[in-house]
N, C-alpha and C positions, 0 to 999 in steps of 0.2 A: 663105874668112876674107877678108874688105877688109885691104888693108894699112894698115900704123900711118898713113902719110900721106893716103893715100884716105879713110881714115876721119874722119882731121882736118878736110878741106876738106869732107865730108857734114855733118858736124855743126856746123862753121862755119854753113854755110849756112841749117841749121834753128835753133842757137841765135839766128841773128840775126831772125828771126821771130816768135822769143816775146815776147807781150805784156808790157811792164815788167821784160827782164832787163838793162837799161842804168839801174837805179834807184840803187845804190849810189853816192854823193859820189867823184867820180875823186881827186881828191887822200887819198883817205883811205884809204892802205896797210895792206892785210891780208894775212896768212898763212893760210889754211885749212888746217886739219890735217885729213887726213883715214887713216882705216885699214881696210886691207880684208886680208882672206886671200891665200895663192899659190894659183891658179888659173891658170895661163898664159893662157886665152882671154879672162879676164874682166881679169885684168891690161893685158893688149894693149889690148883695151877702154877700161879708164878711163885708160891713157894718153892715150888720143886723146881724150876727152869731155874730160879735163882740159886740152890743151891749147886745145880750142876754146872751153872755158868761159872761159879765161884770156884768151883772144883778144875774146870779148865782154866781159869785164870784166879791161880792161887794170889796174885799182889791186887783183885778185885774186890772188893766187898760189897756187896747191893746192903742197901737201906732205904726199905719199902716201906712207906708209907700207906694207909688203908684211910678213905675218908666216904662218909654217905654221898652218894651219887649226884644228890641236891646239892652236896657244897662244893661239889669238885673245880666248878669254877671259878667258885668263890678263892678258894685256896690256892688253885691254878695262880690265879693274878697275884695273890699276895704274897705266894712261895716265888714267882718272876719276881717281883719287884724286891724282895729280899735279896736275889738271886741264892737262893737256898736248895734248888732244884735241878737236875740234870734230864733225867725221862720224864715224860709228861703223857700218863692217860689222857686220852681228849677224843670227845666223842665225834661223829663225822658230821663236818662241815653242812649246817642247813641254814635255813631264815637269814641265806644274804639278803641283802636290800635291795632291790629292785629298781630300776629307773621309775617307775611308775608311782613306786611308794614317798609319797612326797614326805618329809621329815620325820622317818622311820628312824629306828636306833638302830645302828648295825648290831650284828651278835658279837660276844664276847671274843670270838674266834678271828675276826677280821679286826676285833681292834688291837689285838694280840701282836698280830702279822703285821697292821701298818706301825705300829708302834716299835718294832724291831724285836718283838721279843721270841718268836721262834723262827729256829733254823730251817734254809732253806736245803732240802730232801734231794733236789731234782734229779741231782746228777750221781746219785748215791744208787750204784748197780741192784742192791736190795728190793728197791721201790719196781723193779722189772718182774718182780715175783708175784708183783698184784695184778689184779684185771684192772687194763685202763681204763675204763667205765667208770670203776671203784674210785679210781685213782682221782679222775677228773671229777667225778661229783661230791666225794667226803672227804679228801686232802688237797686242794688244788685251789691256790686264787691268784687272778690274772696272771694266768699259763706257769704259774712255778708252784711244787710241790710242797708242801710245809707239815704233810703227816701221811703215814700209812694208816689205812683203816684195815681192822683185821676181822670183822663179820656184819653180815645183815641180822636181823632180827624180824617174824613176821611178826604184823597184829592185827590182821584182818582176820584171821581164821575160828572155825569152832569145833573145839574137842567134841564126840560125842562118844557114846558109849554102847559097844558095838553087841555086848550080850542085848541089853533093853530094846535095840533098835529088832535082835533079830527073833526074842521075846512075842514082841508085840508087830512081827511082820512089819515094820515102818523102814521105806523107803529113804536110803538119805538125801533131802531136800535138794535141789538142783535150781530150784527158781524161789520167791518170795510166797507167792501163794503155797507151795508146796511145804514152805520152813511153818508157815500158818498151820497147814493142815497136821504137819507131826505135833507141832504144839497142842493142839487141838486133842490128839488120839492121848498122849501122856498126860493131859490134865485132867482128861474124863476118866482116865484108869488114877489117878489120883498121887501120880508121879511129877514131879516139878519138873518144866520142860529146860528149862535153863538157871544156872546162880552165877555169881559174881561176887567180887568183894568190893561191896557195895557202901560196904563202912570208909572204905577210903576213897570212896568219889570216883577217882579218876578210872579205875576196872571197869563201871558201866559207861562212859562213853567213847571209851578207846575201842571196848567191847564190839562197839558200833561203827568202828572207823572203817569194816569193812560192809556197810550196810552205804555208808555216805562213798563209797569209793563206785559200790556197783553203781550206782544212780550218777555220780561224775567223775566217769575213768578216768580223764585228764586233770590229776589232781595241782597240779601246776597253773593250768588255763582256769583250775574252777577258783584260784586264790586269786589269781589275776581278774579274772570277771567280779569276782567280788568288790576288789578294789577302784575298778573303773566303772561301775554299775553295768555291767553288760549281763551280770549275775544278781541278785537280791533275794533276800533269805524269807520276801516274801512271795517271788515268783512262782509261775505252775509248779515246775519241777521241784522246787523246794517247799513246798507245801507237801507235796506226796512223800519229801526227805522226813519230816516232822510228822507227818501222821504214821508213818512206819515206825519212825524213834518210839513213839509215845507208845505202841502196838507191841513195841520190844520191853521196853521198860516195866511197862504196866503189866501186860497179859503173859509175854513170855517169861520172864524171870519169877523165881519161886517167889514168895512171902516170905517172907524175914531176911530176903538177900541185902536190904539195907544194913543189915548189922552183922554181918559177915566179915570180917575183916580179911584184905587181901593176901595176906598170905596164910589164910585157914581156907579160902574157894579150892585151889587146886586136891586139898584132902578129901573136903565134900565130894567133886565131883568122884573122883576115884574110889568115893565108899559105895557107889550105884545109889546115891540118894536122888539124885536128878540126871536126865540123860542126859543134856548137852553143857556144856562151859564155852562162852566165849571168850577168846583171850590169845594172846600172845606167844609165838613159839616158845617163849623162854620158861615158860611153865610147865615144861613137859617132863624135866629134870625131876621138879618138884611131885607129879601126877607118878611117874613111876618109883619113885623115891616112898611114896606113901601105898602106894598098892601096885608091888613089882609085877605079878599076874593078871593085874588090870587088861582086859582090851579096849583099846580106844584108838579111834581115827582121829584125822583132824581135815576139815576139808573148807572151804573159800565161803565166808559166809553170803550167802544167794541176798542179796538186798534187790537185786532186781528179778523183774519177772522174764526177762531176756537172757536167757541159760548164757550165752557169749560174752555179757556181762561182767559174768560171775565166777568167772576162770581165770583167776589170776590172783595175786598175791599184792597186798601194800605192807608198807613198813617203812625200814630207816637203816640207818647205816650206824653200827653201834659203834663199839671201843677203837680206838687207833693209838697209834704214837706220835709223840712230836718229842723235838729236843729243844731246850733252851738256849736261844741265841748265842747267851755269854753265859753257858757253862764253862767252869776249868776243865770240865773231864767231856770234852767233845770225844776223842778218837775212841775213849772208853765206852760213851754213848751211841756213839755207832755201830760198835761191835756190838753189843748187845741188843740191837734192833737187827744188825747180821744176822746175827744168830739167833734171835726169836724166828726170823723169817725163813731159815730154811725149810724148806718143803716138810722133811719128815718131822722137826719139833713145831710146825705151824699145824700139820695134822693131828697132833695130839692136842694141842689147844682147842680145835671146834672141835673136836671129839667129848673133850674134857667139858666144855663150855653150851655147846651146841648150837651155836650160832651157824647160819648160813653161810659158805666158807667166801672169801674172796682172793682167794689165788686159784685160779684154773685148773691148775694142778690136782687139788684136795678134791675128795671124797665126801658125800655126805653118808655117812658109815651108822649114825643114829639113829633111832626109831623114828623122833620127828622130823631127820633129815627126808629118810626115804617119805614120808605122809608129804611133804613140801614138795618134792620132787620133780610130779607130774604137772607143776602149775607154774615151776620154779623160769620157763623161760618169759614168763608172762610177769615179771617182778617190776613194779612200779614204788619209790616213794610217795611215802603218805603225805595226806593234806598238811599236818602239824608240822613238817619238816618246812615248808615253804612258806607257813603264816607268819604272817606280822602283823601285828594289829595297828592299824591307824592311832596316832596320839588322842587321847579323848574318847574312844569307841568305851559304851557302856558294857557293863559284866556280861548282858545276854548276847553279846556278839559274836558267838561260836555257834559250830552246827553240833551240839553238844545234847545227846539221849537222857544224860544224868540231870538235865531242869525238867525233867516230868517226874509226877507223881510217882513211886512214893521216894522216889531219890531227891526231889526238891520240889517246889510250888507250884508249876505249872499242871495245867490239867485238857487246857484247850489250846490244840495246834496251830489255830489259824492267829489264835489272839499271841502266841509266841513268837509265830513266824514277825508279827508285825515289830512287834517291842526286839526282836535280835535284829531285824532293819533299822528301827529307828535306832539304837544306839551303833550298829555301825555308822549310822549316815551324820551320826553328832561326830564322831571320828572324823570320816572323809572329811566334814564342812571344816572343823576344826583345822587341819592342815593345811586345806584349799583356801582358808581364808574368808568363806563364806557366812 
């Protein structure tokens, strides 16, 4: 990664070339209040970008606040209500309430738009720098644009240790049965097949999102089917899912994975202790930082025995920018987004954070980008970006591999399937009045 001072110099040079960058009156002192979530590479980049932006606009001081990702929604609403924020880091619009989702609670972004708290960006020229599909999927509501999304992340892949695969003559698995056979080889050699940050819980079920997507490739239709009853957690196809999730959690994960913190898992993989690491594209920078010479690859999770079902990525739209509708600094806020959206600046951003770009002119320069590229044309938004639980649904009404031992209490796939469907049905009955 470019060091902070070097990056600031580069950005200063770029910003100096942006047409109209010096449009603000120089005697008008402005404090531009920016809110972002904690993501170390992104925060480092933004600090450099802010320094360059302030240099190009001497009358503007950027006051950037950083909060934990889990707190971003609450802090955003609080600060919008208090009218003390201008530019907002907002995740890609997701989990919108569909007509078939009776009684469901709309997501925060929808509530903010309907309450008039986010500025309409539809006619801003910098919106055209982004892929129209991205704008539609992650920043638009009722045909108006309220956010520009800055990148996608993949969460359906598996990192693999190239040296271990070569040492034991193991081929890259392209089907579920091949993955099982690969794990058998490593387990017999006394090498853990996979690891993940089981102590944090979520890395286990997110690590199996590729398995879920392989078996139910149309994730939006999958969610609708669960709501309408066309798909059940205990039908034949779902039982295959549960059985494979148990194998993944019980047999593929190394012993002791339930005690590994999420932020320690990339380093454990990079140490060579295990052969594979199912996880999101965001882990790549941590793997490289831990062992710069370590040779790794990244493949789609082969959850199906039909190779074509495994030849794509599932993921989500990550960070974006929005502007407070009642900001007293609308002109400066738009200038900030305009400068950020310049192709050279945006390219520097995706290089720094490792996002899959949402500007068509950007290139995948990073190692993880090169690994993702062969399947990128088959990128699909994943289940958790569509799912909205029926009010009253029980805790097991989710397709989570982390429900199985040693990460949770279940050890019978059929029994868990029945309980998951029962917990889902209780919510569906409640919203329907049955």
